[in-house]
C-alpha positions in Angstrom: 144.8 -86.4 -48.3 145.7 -89.2 -50.8 147.1 -92.5 -49.2 150.9 -92.3 -49.5 150.9 -95.7 -51.5 148.5 -94.5 -53.9 150.5 -91.1 -54.0 153.8 -93.1 -54.8 152.0 -95.1 -57.6 150.6 -91.8 -59.1 154.1 -90.7 -59.3 155.3 -93.7 -61.4 158.9 -94.1 -61.9 159.7 -90.7 -60.5 158.9 -92.2 -57.1 162.1 -94.5 -57.4 164.3 -91.4 -57.9 162.7 -89.5 -54.7 163.5 -90.2 -51.1 160.9 -90.8 -48.8 161.1 -87.1 -47.2 160.8 -85.6 -50.8 157.7 -87.6 -51.7 156.0 -86.6 -48.4 156.9 -82.8 -49.1 155.2 -83.2 -52.8 151.9 -84.7 -51.4 152.0 -81.8 -48.7 152.5 -79.3 -51.5 149.7 -80.9 -53.6 147.4 -80.9 -50.7 148.0 -77.2 -50.0 147.6 -76.4 -53.6 144.2 -78.2 -53.7 143.4 -76.2 -50.8 144.1 -73.0 -52.4 142.3 -73.6 -55.7 139.3 -75.0 -53.8 138.9 -71.9 -51.7 139.8 -69.6 -54.7 136.9 -71.4 -56.6 134.3 -71.2 -53.5 135.2 -67.4 -53.2 134.6 -67.0 -57.0 131.2 -68.8 -56.5 130.3 -66.7 -53.5 131.2 -63.5 -55.3 128.9 -64.3 -58.2 125.9 -64.9 -55.6 126.2 -61.3 -54.3 
């Protein structure tokens, strides 16, 4: 998981308009999406090996 400070910096000026709770939820959602994409990619790679 990306460091909260680094995540806020990546959001830029949008971070100033969001609450701490909203930023944490965004980071959590991003992590979940990354995990979904990774496992989808992994399944595709393994499918091609069979």
